[in-house]
C-alpha positions, 0 to 999 in steps of 0.5 A: 704193494706200497705200505699203507700209512696209518691215516689211510689205513684208518680211512679205508677201514672206516669206508669198508664199514660204511659200505658194509653197513649200507649194504646190510641196511639195503639187504634188510630194508624189508625186515626193518620196514616191517619190524621183523626181528632176526629170530624169536630171541631178538624179539624176546630181547626187546620185550625184556628191555621194554619191561626193564625200562618200564620198571622191572628190576635190573636183577629180575629177568623173568618174563612175566607175560609168559607162563602166568602167573609165575612167569618164565625164568630166563638165562640172559644177561642184562649186560647185552640190554645196556647199549640197546636201552641207552639208545632207546632212552636217548632217542625216545624224547625226540622220536617216541619209543617205537622209533627209538626201538627201531633205531636201536635195533638197526644201530647196535648191530651195525656198531657191533659189526664195526667193532668186529671189523676193526678187531679182525683187521687189527689181528690180521695186521699183526700177522701180515701187515696193514694190507692184510688187515684191509683184506680181513675187513673186506672178507668179514662181509663174506662170512655168512654166519657173522653177517647174519648175527651182525645184521640190522634187527639182530640185537641178541648176544651173539655179536657181542660174544664174537667181540669178546673172542676177537678182543682176547685173540688180539691181546694174545698177540700183544708182546709189548704189554704182556700184563695188560694183554693178559688182563684183557684176555681175562676180562674179555672171557669173563664178559663172554661168560656173563653174556653166555656160558658158551664162552667157558670152553673158549676161556679154557682154551685161552688159558691153556695157551697161556699155560704153555707160555707159563712153562717157559716164555718171556710172557710167563706171568700172563697166566696168573694175571689172566686167571686172576682177572677172569676169576675176579671179573666173573665174580664182579659181573655176577654180583652186578647182574644177579645180586646176592642170588646164590642159585647154581644154574648150568646154562649161565654164569653162576656161583659155582663157576666163580668158585671154580675159577677162583680156586684155579686162579688161587693155585696158579698165582700161588704156584707162580710166586713159589716157582719164580726162582726155579730154573730150567726143567725144575720150574717146568715140572713144578708148573706142570704139576701146579697146572694139574692141581689148578685144574683139579681144584676147579673140577672139584669145586664144580663137582662139590657145588653143582655136580649136575653142571659137569655134563651137558647143560641140556642133559635134563631137558625133557625128552618131548622138548628135546624132540620137538624143539631142541633137535629142530634148532640146527645151531645147537646141534653138532656139525655132522648132523647138518645137511651135507651142503652146510657141512661143505660150506663150513669145511671150506672155511676151515680149509681156508684157515688151514691154508692160511696157517700153513702159509703163516708157518712157511712165510718169512714173517716177523711173527714169533713162533710162539705166537704162530703156535698160539694161533694154531692152537686157537684155530684148532680148538675153535674148530673142534668146539664148532664141530660139536656146536654148529653155532660156534663155527662163527669163531674159527671162520673169522679166524680163517679169514684173518689167517688167510688174509696175509696169503691173499695179499701175497697172491695178489702181489705175485699176480702183478708180477706174473709173466703170463695172463694164465698165471696171473688169473690163477693167482687172483682166483685163488686169492678170491677163493680164500677171501670167500671160501663159503661161496666156493663151498656153496658151488662145490656142494651144488656140484656134489651128486645127490640122490634127491628126486626131481621136485614135483612142480605142484609141491614146489608151488605149494611150498612157496605159497606156504613160505609166503604165508609164513612171512605174513604170519610173522609180520608186525602188522598181522600180529598187531591185529590180535590186539583187537582181542581183550588182554588175554592169555593165548595158547600159540606155538613156541615160535610164534609166542615171542612175536605175540609178546612183542606186538600185542598186550597178551600173555602166552604159555611159553616160548622156545626158552628152555628154563621154562621147559615145563610150560614148553612141554605143555604146549607140545603135549597139547598140540601133539597128544589127544584133544583131551590133553589139550583141553586139560592143559588149557583149563588148568592154565586158564588160557582164554584163546587158542590162536594159530596161523596156517603158515606155521612151520612148527604147527606143521611139524606137530601135525606131521609127526602126530597124525592122531594128535589134537592139531592134526585133528583140527587140520582135518576139520574136527571141532570140539565143544570146548573150543568156540571158533571166532572170526579170523583176525588177519591170517590168524584163526581164533578159538575161544576156550569155551566156558563149559570146558572142564579138565578131563 
């Protein structure tokens, strides 16, 4: 295939982004018109930004309309709020705040999509040339976890995490400016950890790869530079977003993480200076020992300052909250706990990455073996993390796309010179399968034998009606009707409460955000335990109204799992003298907590 000029390459990338953006907008036009955010996290992100723009402190991310009067503590970073708030502030004087918010909710994810697309193309170009970069850019649209997180109305932090990962990956392959590349890796990982502490294992993975170079490479100085940049940037970002707060949390960047990174970086930098004159095996042995000391220093700092953070960040989650909330959030569960069809789709993407890696090692590429090893370790490590936390699959799947892209280009080139139609079509089908492994995985999953019984038509119809009602319950128009009630504190399901905060003037007991787990536990206990427990919770919390919609998956789970609980009894038609039924508002049923209600 003829080599692309730089200008044509740039124009093609821009065209791919524009076409992808148009397709994403068209696919999401219903959600955009109906003001339907991607999920409750996106809804609460917008509420958080509104509160900040209305005067809440930069350093205070507490959600005060949740769990009144104390508010619900949040673990999110203000960094993600910045670009969204910038668009809102810039457009509000011209179009009003509601339209400015909608524009930001559409534009920021598409901007993030463009950055991810460019980074994918740039990395794949280093691996196999500009045509490989174009293929990688096109294949982004077929990576379902990526398009879901980068679609319009998805304003939470997942897209920016992907940007940080790919920026560090691109820098990992930069041989011309190794010091600058190392600093970029450190800064990108620091930004990722500030946005979400889920970046910590990936930061360790990148530093581990640079650690191998430190033992003997023309880029040996990258590890001290990257570790220093990581430690200093995390410290700077922590104080810029948290101020002088010194609380150690396990679910977000905290002083303990900064201290651990500073300890490790100090050891590495000192060891690099001390061993720079050593040669051969003596330097390798000395730096291996220093690496072990650095890791020990980081672990010691963690165990000394916050031993509770040495394990699972959700280890202290209330059992009831884990059962009814965490365990029904698939993205946080290990891959093997997902449905077989989802597992097959993910494994198809991983397989495409493995094939791309094999081709990368076998092909006569100019990429040094050191960089091929780095990509192998990065893909393998990312896949291991993704196997334990399913939402992390987005990273190895993106790596799989850019690794497979050079092979796709070669397959198409070979097909053009194939003597037979059969061989030509076989090569092209194989190329397309590598571009869209998830689609292939979907067909394979459907072909697998299943023990599922033939669905009852009546049950299928009932489920379709329930889903339609669920969409109605989640619509901005329906939720907004609840503003007919005077400003009040509402008891509602965890999933419904972010929408109530976004579209109404009311307060809620809790949303599905784990730092507020005591209030979350009260919501779950209220719906699943005896009516007396719900009465006590409503009274103690000063709740004014209980609101519910028949299209709530969450409330259906409560009724099914606790058939003797409060909500199951309500569904059976039982009434209580401490709950006064009010006229329905849209699809919502309303009960006023009676004046005579007393704690039991």
